[in-house]
VEXDREN-224004 format. One record per atom (N, C-alpha, C, O): atom name; x, y, z. Coordinates in Angstrom, 1 decimal, padded with zeros to 4 digits, always signed. Example, Ala and Ser with C-alpha at 12.3 -4.5 7.8 and 13.67 -1.06 7.14 Angstrom:
rokol torro: N u: +013.2 v: -005.7 w: +007.8
rokol torro: CA u: +012.3 v: -004.5 w: +007.8
rokol torro: C u: +013.2 v: -003.3 w: +007.8
rokol torro: O u: +014.2 v: -003.3 w: +008.5
rokol torro: N u: +012.8 v: -002.2 w: +007.1
rokol torro: CA u: +013.7 v: -001.1 w: +007.1
rokol torro: C u: +012.9 v: +000.0 w: +007.9
rokol torro: O u: +013.4 v: +001.1 w: +008.0
END
This chain:
rokol torro: N u: +009.0 v: -029.0 w: +020.2
rokol torro: CA u: +008.1 v: -027.9 w: +019.9
rokol torro: C u: +007.0 v: -028.5 w: +018.9
rokol torro: O u: +007.3 v: -029.2 w: +017.9
rokol torro: N u: +005.8 v: -028.2 w: +019.2
rokol torro: CA u: +004.7 v: -028.8 w: +018.3
rokol torro: C u: +004.4 v: -027.8 w: +017.2
rokol torro: O u: +004.7 v: -026.6 w: +017.3
rokol torro: N u: +003.9 v: -028.4 w: +016.1
rokol torro: CA u: +003.6 v: -027.6 w: +015.0
rokol torro: C u: +002.4 v: -026.6 w: +015.3
rokol torro: O u: +001.5 v: -027.0 w: +016.0
rokol torro: N u: +002.4 v: -025.5 w: +014.7
rokol torro: CA u: +001.3 v: -024.5 w: +014.8
rokol torro: C u: +000.0 v: -025.1 w: +014.2
rokol torro: O u: +000.1 v: -025.8 w: +013.2
rokol torro: N u: -001.1 v: -024.7 w: +014.7
rokol torro: CA u: -002.4 v: -025.1 w: +014.2
rokol torro: C u: -002.9 v: -023.9 w: +013.3
rokol torro: O u: -002.9 v: -022.7 w: +013.7
rokol torro: N u: -003.3 v: -024.3 w: +012.1
rokol torro: CA u: -004.0 v: -023.3 w: +011.3
rokol torro: C u: -005.4 v: -023.6 w: +011.2
rokol torro: O u: -005.8 v: -024.7 w: +011.0
rokol torro: N u: -006.2 v: -022.6 w: +011.5
rokol torro: CA u: -007.7 v: -022.7 w: +011.5
rokol torro: C u: -008.2 v: -022.0 w: +010.3
rokol torro: O u: -008.0 v: -020.9 w: +010.1
rokol torro: N u: -009.1 v: -022.8 w: +009.5
rokol torro: CA u: -009.7 v: -022.2 w: +008.3
rokol torro: C u: -011.2 v: -022.3 w: +008.5
rokol torro: O u: -011.7 v: -023.5 w: +008.5
rokol torro: N u: -011.9 v: -021.2 w: +008.6
rokol torro: CA u: -013.3 v: -021.2 w: +008.8
rokol torro: C u: -014.0 v: -020.6 w: +007.6
rokol torro: O u: -013.5 v: -019.5 w: +007.1
rokol torro: N u: -015.1 v: -021.2 w: +007.1
rokol torro: CA u: -015.9 v: -020.6 w: +006.1
rokol torro: C u: -017.1 v: -020.0 w: +006.8
rokol torro: O u: -017.9 v: -020.7 w: +007.3
rokol torro: N u: -017.2 v: -018.6 w: +006.7
rokol torro: CA u: -018.2 v: -017.9 w: +007.4
rokol torro: C u: -019.5 v: -018.0 w: +006.6
rokol torro: O u: -019.4 v: -017.8 w: +005.4
rokol torro: N u: -020.6 v: -018.2 w: +007.2
rokol torro: CA u: -021.9 v: -018.2 w: +006.4
rokol torro: C u: -022.1 v: -016.9 w: +005.6
rokol torro: O u: -022.2 v: -015.8 w: +006.2
rokol torro: N u: -022.2 v: -017.1 w: +004.3
rokol torro: CA u: -022.4 v: -015.9 w: +003.4
rokol torro: C u: -021.3 v: -014.9 w: +003.6
rokol torro: O u: -021.6 v: -013.7 w: +003.4
rokol torro: N u: -020.2 v: -015.3 w: +003.9
rokol torro: CA u: -019.1 v: -014.4 w: +004.1
rokol torro: C u: -017.7 v: -015.0 w: +003.6
rokol torro: O u: -017.7 v: -015.9 w: +002.8
rokol torro: N u: -016.7 v: -014.4 w: +004.2
rokol torro: CA u: -015.4 v: -014.8 w: +003.7
rokol torro: C u: -014.8 v: -016.2 w: +004.3
rokol torro: O u: -015.5 v: -016.8 w: +005.1
rokol torro: N u: -013.6 v: -016.5 w: +003.8
rokol torro: CA u: -012.9 v: -017.7 w: +004.3
rokol torro: C u: -011.9 v: -017.0 w: +005.2
rokol torro: O u: -011.1 v: -016.2 w: +004.8
rokol torro: N u: -011.9 v: -017.4 w: +006.5
rokol torro: CA u: -011.1 v: -016.9 w: +007.6
rokol torro: C u: -009.9 v: -017.8 w: +007.8
rokol torro: O u: -010.2 v: -019.0 w: +008.1
rokol torro: N u: -008.7 v: -017.3 w: +007.8
rokol torro: CA u: -007.6 v: -018.2 w: +008.1
rokol torro: C u: -006.8 v: -017.5 w: +009.3
rokol torro: O u: -006.5 v: -016.3 w: +009.2
rokol torro: N u: -006.6 v: -018.3 w: +010.3
rokol torro: CA u: -005.9 v: -017.8 w: +011.5
rokol torro: C u: -005.1 v: -018.9 w: +012.1
rokol torro: O u: -005.3 v: -020.1 w: +011.8
rokol torro: N u: -004.2 v: -018.5 w: +013.0
rokol torro: CA u: -003.3 v: -019.5 w: +013.6
rokol torro: C u: -003.7 v: -019.5 w: +015.1
rokol torro: O u: -004.0 v: -018.5 w: +015.7
rokol torro: N u: -003.6 v: -020.7 w: +015.7
rokol torro: CA u: -004.1 v: -020.8 w: +017.1
rokol torro: C u: -002.9 v: -020.7 w: +018.1
rokol torro: O u: -003.0 v: -020.2 w: +019.2
rokol torro: N u: -001.6 v: -021.0 w: +017.6
rokol torro: CA u: -000.5 v: -021.0 w: +018.5
rokol torro: C u: +000.6 v: -020.0 w: +018.3
rokol torro: O u: +001.5 v: -019.9 w: +019.1
rokol torro: N u: +000.5 v: -019.3 w: +017.2
rokol torro: CA u: +001.5 v: -018.2 w: +016.9
rokol torro: C u: +000.8 v: -016.9 w: +016.8
rokol torro: O u: -000.4 v: -016.9 w: +016.5
rokol torro: N u: +001.4 v: -015.8 w: +017.2
rokol torro: CA u: +000.8 v: -014.5 w: +017.2
rokol torro: C u: +000.4 v: -014.0 w: +015.8
rokol torro: O u: -000.5 v: -013.2 w: +015.6
rokol torro: N u: +001.2 v: -014.4 w: +014.8
rokol torro: CA u: +000.9 v: -013.9 w: +013.4
rokol torro: C u: +001.0 v: -015.0 w: +012.4
rokol torro: O u: +001.6 v: -016.0 w: +012.7
rokol torro: N u: +000.3 v: -014.9 w: +011.3
rokol torro: CA u: +000.3 v: -015.9 w: +010.2
rokol torro: C u: +001.5 v: -015.9 w: +009.4
rokol torro: O u: +001.9 v: -017.0 w: +008.9
rokol torro: N u: +002.3 v: -014.8 w: +009.2
rokol torro: CA u: +003.4 v: -014.8 w: +008.3
rokol torro: C u: +004.5 v: -015.8 w: +008.7
rokol torro: O u: +005.4 v: -016.0 w: +007.9
rokol torro: N u: +004.5 v: -016.4 w: +009.8
rokol torro: CA u: +005.5 v: -017.4 w: +010.2
rokol torro: C u: +005.1 v: -018.8 w: +009.5
rokol torro: O u: +006.0 v: -019.7 w: +009.4
rokol torro: N u: +003.9 v: -018.9 w: +009.1
rokol torro: CA u: +003.5 v: -020.3 w: +008.6
rokol torro: C u: +002.8 v: -020.3 w: +007.4
rokol torro: O u: +002.6 v: -021.3 w: +006.8
rokol torro: N u: +002.3 v: -019.1 w: +006.9
rokol torro: CA u: +001.4 v: -019.0 w: +005.7
rokol torro: C u: +002.0 v: -018.0 w: +004.7
rokol torro: O u: +002.5 v: -017.0 w: +005.1
rokol torro: N u: +002.1 v: -018.4 w: +003.4
rokol torro: CA u: +002.5 v: -017.5 w: +002.3
rokol torro: C u: +001.3 v: -017.4 w: +001.4
rokol torro: O u: +000.7 v: -018.5 w: +001.0
rokol torro: N u: +000.8 v: -016.3 w: +001.0
rokol torro: CA u: -000.3 v: -016.1 w: +000.2
rokol torro: C u: +000.2 v: -015.5 w: -001.2
rokol torro: O u: +000.8 v: -014.4 w: -001.2
rokol torro: N u: +000.0 v: -016.2 w: -002.2
rokol torro: CA u: +000.6 v: -015.9 w: -003.5
rokol torro: C u: -000.6 v: -015.8 w: -004.5
rokol torro: O u: -001.5 v: -016.7 w: -004.5
rokol torro: N u: -000.5 v: -014.8 w: -005.5
rokol torro: CA u: -001.5 v: -014.7 w: -006.5
rokol torro: C u: -001.1 v: -015.5 w: -007.7
rokol torro: O u: -000.1 v: -016.2 w: -007.7
rokol torro: N u: -002.0 v: -015.5 w: -008.8
rokol torro: CA u: -001.8 v: -016.4 w: -009.9
rokol torro: C u: -000.5 v: -016.2 w: -010.7
rokol torro: O u: +000.0 v: -017.0 w: -011.4
rokol torro: N u: +000.1 v: -015.0 w: -010.5
rokol torro: CA u: +001.3 v: -014.6 w: -011.1
rokol torro: C u: +002.5 v: -014.8 w: -010.3
rokol torro: O u: +003.6 v: -014.6 w: -010.7
rokol torro: N u: +002.3 v: -015.4 w: -009.1
rokol torro: CA u: +003.4 v: -015.7 w: -008.2
rokol torro: C u: +003.8 v: -014.6 w: -007.3
rokol torro: O u: +004.8 v: -014.7 w: -006.5
rokol torro: N u: +003.1 v: -013.5 w: -007.3
rokol torro: CA u: +003.3 v: -012.3 w: -006.4
rokol torro: C u: +002.9 v: -012.6 w: -005.0
rokol torro: O u: +001.7 v: -012.9 w: -004.8
rokol torro: N u: +003.7 v: -012.5 w: -004.1
rokol torro: CA u: +003.4 v: -012.7 w: -002.7
rokol torro: C u: +002.7 v: -011.5 w: -002.0
rokol torro: O u: +003.3 v: -010.4 w: -002.2
rokol torro: N u: +001.6 v: -011.7 w: -001.3
rokol torro: CA u: +001.0 v: -010.7 w: -000.6
rokol torro: C u: +001.6 v: -010.5 w: +000.8
rokol torro: O u: +002.1 v: -011.5 w: +001.3
rokol torro: N u: +001.8 v: -009.3 w: +001.3
rokol torro: CA u: +002.4 v: -009.0 w: +002.5
rokol torro: C u: +001.4 v: -009.2 w: +003.7
rokol torro: O u: +000.4 v: -008.4 w: +003.8
rokol torro: N u: +001.5 v: -010.3 w: +004.5
rokol torro: CA u: +000.7 v: -010.5 w: +005.6
rokol torro: C u: +001.4 v: -010.4 w: +006.9
rokol torro: O u: +001.0 v: -010.9 w: +007.9
rokol torro: N u: +002.6 v: -009.7 w: +006.9
rokol torro: CA u: +003.4 v: -009.6 w: +008.0
rokol torro: C u: +002.7 v: -009.0 w: +009.2
rokol torro: O u: +002.0 v: -008.0 w: +009.1
rokol torro: N u: +002.7 v: -009.6 w: +010.3
rokol torro: CA u: +002.1 v: -009.1 w: +011.5
rokol torro: C u: +000.6 v: -009.3 w: +011.7
rokol torro: O u: +000.0 v: -008.9 w: +012.6
rokol torro: N u: +000.0 v: -010.0 w: +010.7
rokol torro: CA u: -001.4 v: -010.2 w: +010.8
rokol torro: C u: -001.7 v: -011.6 w: +011.6
rokol torro: O u: -001.1 v: -012.6 w: +011.3
rokol torro: N u: -002.6 v: -011.4 w: +012.5
rokol torro: CA u: -003.0 v: -012.7 w: +013.3
rokol torro: C u: -003.9 v: -013.6 w: +012.5
rokol torro: O u: -004.1 v: -014.8 w: +012.8
rokol torro: N u: -004.5 v: -013.0 w: +011.5
rokol torro: CA u: -005.5 v: -013.8 w: +010.6
rokol torro: C u: -005.8 v: -012.9 w: +009.4
rokol torro: O u: -005.6 v: -011.7 w: +009.4
rokol torro: N u: -006.3 v: -013.6 w: +008.4
rokol torro: CA u: -006.8 v: -012.9 w: +007.2
rokol torro: C u: -008.1 v: -013.5 w: +006.8
rokol torro: O u: -008.5 v: -014.6 w: +007.1
rokol torro: N u: -008.9 v: -012.6 w: +006.1
rokol torro: CA u: -010.2 v: -013.1 w: +005.6
rokol torro: C u: -010.2 v: -012.9 w: +004.1
rokol torro: O u: -009.9 v: -011.9 w: +003.6
rokol torro: N u: -010.4 v: -014.0 w: +003.4
rokol torro: CA u: -010.3 v: -014.0 w: +001.9
rokol torro: C u: -011.7 v: -013.9 w: +001.3
rokol torro: O u: -012.7 v: -014.6 w: +001.8
rokol torro: N u: -011.9 v: -013.1 w: +000.3
rokol torro: CA u: -013.2 v: -012.8 w: -000.4
rokol torro: C u: -013.7 v: -014.1 w: -001.0
rokol torro: O u: -013.0 v: -014.9 w: -001.6
rokol torro: N u: -015.0 v: -014.3 w: -000.9
rokol torro: CA u: -015.7 v: -015.5 w: -001.6
rokol torro: C u: -016.8 v: -015.0 w: -002.5
rokol torro: O u: -017.2 v: -015.7 w: -003.4
rokol torro: N u: -017.2 v: -013.8 w: -002.4
rokol torro: CA u: -018.2 v: -013.2 w: -003.2
rokol torro: C u: -017.9 v: -012.7 w: -004.5
rokol torro: O u: -018.7 v: -012.6 w: -005.4
rokol torro: N u: -016.6 v: -012.2 w: -004.7
rokol torro: CA u: -016.0 v: -011.7 w: -005.8
rokol torro: C u: -016.3 v: -010.2 w: -005.9
rokol torro: O u: -015.9 v: -009.6 w: -006.9
rokol torro: N u: -016.8 v: -009.5 w: -005.0
rokol torro: CA u: -017.1 v: -008.1 w: -005.0
rokol torro: C u: -016.2 v: -007.2 w: -004.3
rokol torro: O u: -016.3 v: -006.0 w: -004.4
rokol torro: N u: -015.2 v: -007.8 w: -003.5
rokol torro: CA u: -014.3 v: -007.0 w: -002.8
rokol torro: C u: -013.4 v: -006.1 w: -003.7
rokol torro: O u: -012.9 v: -006.5 w: -004.7
rokol torro: N u: -013.2 v: -004.9 w: -003.2
rokol torro: CA u: -012.3 v: -004.0 w: -004.0
rokol torro: C u: -010.9 v: -004.2 w: -003.5
rokol torro: O u: -009.9 v: -003.6 w: -004.1
rokol torro: N u: -010.7 v: -005.0 w: -002.5
rokol torro: CA u: -009.3 v: -005.3 w: -002.0
rokol torro: C u: -009.0 v: -006.8 w: -002.1
rokol torro: O u: -008.4 v: -007.4 w: -001.2
rokol torro: N u: -009.4 v: -007.4 w: -003.3
rokol torro: CA u: -009.1 v: -008.8 w: -003.4
rokol torro: C u: -007.6 v: -009.2 w: -003.3
rokol torro: O u: -006.8 v: -008.4 w: -003.8
rokol torro: N u: -007.2 v: -010.2 w: -002.8
rokol torro: CA u: -008.1 v: -011.4 w: -002.4
rokol torro: C u: -008.7 v: -011.2 w: -001.0
rokol torro: O u: -009.4 v: -012.2 w: -000.5
rokol torro: N u: -008.5 v: -010.1 w: -000.4
rokol torro: CA u: -009.0 v: -010.0 w: +001.0
rokol torro: C u: -010.5 v: -009.5 w: +001.0
rokol torro: O u: -010.9 v: -008.8 w: +000.0
rokol torro: N u: -011.2 v: -009.9 w: +002.0
rokol torro: CA u: -012.6 v: -009.4 w: +002.2
rokol torro: C u: -012.6 v: -008.0 w: +002.6
rokol torro: O u: -011.8 v: -007.6 w: +003.5
rokol torro: N u: -013.5 v: -007.2 w: +002.1
rokol torro: CA u: -013.7 v: -005.8 w: +002.5
rokol torro: C u: -015.2 v: -005.6 w: +003.0
rokol torro: O u: -015.6 v: -004.5 w: +003.2
rokol torro: N u: -016.0 v: -006.7 w: +003.2
rokol torro: CA u: -017.3 v: -006.6 w: +003.7
rokol torro: C u: -018.3 v: -006.4 w: +002.6
rokol torro: O u: -019.5 v: -006.2 w: +002.9
rokol torro: N u: -017.9 v: -006.4 w: +001.3
rokol torro: CA u: -018.8 v: -006.2 w: +000.2
rokol torro: C u: -019.9 v: -007.2 w: +000.2
rokol torro: O u: -021.0 v: -007.0 w: -000.4
rokol torro: N u: -019.7 v: -008.4 w: +000.7
rokol torro: CA u: -020.7 v: -009.5 w: +000.7
rokol torro: C u: -022.0 v: -009.0 w: +001.4
rokol torro: O u: -023.1 v: -009.4 w: +001.0
rokol torro: N u: -021.8 v: -008.2 w: +002.4
rokol torro: CA u: -023.0 v: -007.6 w: +003.1
rokol torro: C u: -023.8 v: -006.7 w: +002.2
rokol torro: O u: -025.0 v: -006.7 w: +002.1
rokol torro: N u: -023.0 v: -005.9 w: +001.5
rokol torro: CA u: -023.7 v: -004.8 w: +000.6
rokol torro: C u: -024.4 v: -005.5 w: -000.6
rokol torro: O u: -025.5 v: -005.0 w: -000.9
rokol torro: N u: -023.9 v: -006.6 w: -001.1
rokol torro: CA u: -024.5 v: -007.1 w: -002.3
rokol torro: C u: -025.4 v: -008.3 w: -002.0
rokol torro: O u: -026.1 v: -008.8 w: -002.9
rokol torro: N u: -025.5 v: -008.6 w: -000.7
rokol torro: CA u: -026.5 v: -009.7 w: -000.3
rokol torro: C u: -026.0 v: -011.1 w: -000.7
rokol torro: O u: -026.8 v: -012.0 w: -001.1
rokol torro: N u: -024.7 v: -011.3 w: -000.7
rokol torro: CA u: -024.1 v: -012.6 w: -001.1
rokol torro: C u: -024.7 v: -013.7 w: -000.4
rokol torro: O u: -024.9 v: -013.7 w: +000.8
rokol torro: N u: -025.1 v: -014.8 w: -001.1
rokol torro: CA u: -025.7 v: -016.0 w: -000.5
rokol torro: C u: -024.8 v: -017.1 w: -001.0
rokol torro: O u: -024.8 v: -017.4 w: -002.2
rokol torro: N u: -024.1 v: -017.8 w: -000.1
rokol torro: CA u: -023.3 v: -018.9 w: -000.4
rokol torro: C u: -024.2 v: -020.2 w: -000.8
rokol torro: O u: -025.4 v: -020.2 w: -000.4
rokol torro: N u: -023.6 v: -021.1 w: -001.5
rokol torro: CA u: -024.3 v: -022.3 w: -001.8
rokol torro: C u: -024.7 v: -023.1 w: -000.5
rokol torro: O u: -024.0 v: -023.0 w: +000.5
rokol torro: N u: -025.8 v: -023.7 w: -000.5
rokol torro: CA u: -026.3 v: -024.4 w: +000.7
rokol torro: C u: -025.3 v: -025.6 w: +001.0
rokol torro: O u: -025.1 v: -026.5 w: +000.1
rokol torro: N u: -024.6 v: -025.6 w: +002.2
rokol torro: CA u: -023.7 v: -026.7 w: +002.4
rokol torro: C u: -024.3 v: -028.0 w: +002.5
rokol torro: O u: -023.7 v: -029.1 w: +002.3
rokol torro: N u: -025.6 v: -028.1 w: +002.8
rokol torro: CA u: -026.3 v: -029.4 w: +002.9
rokol torro: C u: -026.5 v: -030.0 w: +001.6
rokol torro: O u: -026.8 v: -031.2 w: +001.5
rokol torro: N u: -026.3 v: -029.2 w: +000.4
rokol torro: CA u: -026.5 v: -029.8 w: -000.9
rokol torro: C u: -025.2 v: -030.3 w: -001.4
rokol torro: O u: -025.2 v: -030.9 w: -002.5
rokol torro: N u: -024.0 v: -030.1 w: -000.7
rokol torro: CA u: -022.8 v: -030.6 w: -001.2
rokol torro: C u: -022.7 v: -032.1 w: -001.1
rokol torro: O u: -023.2 v: -032.7 w: -000.1
rokol torro: N u: -022.1 v: -032.8 w: -002.1
rokol torro: CA u: -022.0 v: -034.2 w: -002.0
rokol torro: C u: -021.2 v: -034.7 w: -000.8
rokol torro: O u: -020.3 v: -034.0 w: -000.4
rokol torro: N u: -021.7 v: -035.7 w: -000.2
rokol torro: CA u: -021.1 v: -036.3 w: +001.0
rokol torro: C u: -020.0 v: -037.4 w: +000.6
rokol torro: O u: -020.3 v: -038.1 w: -000.4
rokol torro: N u: -018.9 v: -037.4 w: +001.3
rokol torro: CA u: -017.9 v: -038.3 w: +000.9
rokol torro: C u: -017.9 v: -039.5 w: +001.9
rokol torro: O u: -017.1 v: -040.5 w: +001.7
END
C-alpha cells in the first residue's frame, strides 16, 4: 500500500488549502492542533482551508474574509530563492 499524498496549495490572496489525493478524508493522515494542544475536529473533511489574512471569524479556518478586506499576499517573486 502506498502512502497517501497530501497536497498543500497557497491560493493567491487567499487561504492555504490542504487536501489528500488518495484518501477520501484528511482525518486519516492529518491532525490539526492549536497552540494550547487542542485538536480541531476535521473528521470526514476531504480538505481544509486555513486563514492567511487574519480576519476569519472561524480561525484557523478560512471563512472568505480575505475577499471582504481585500487581502493582498506578499509578492512570491520577492521571496528569496534557495
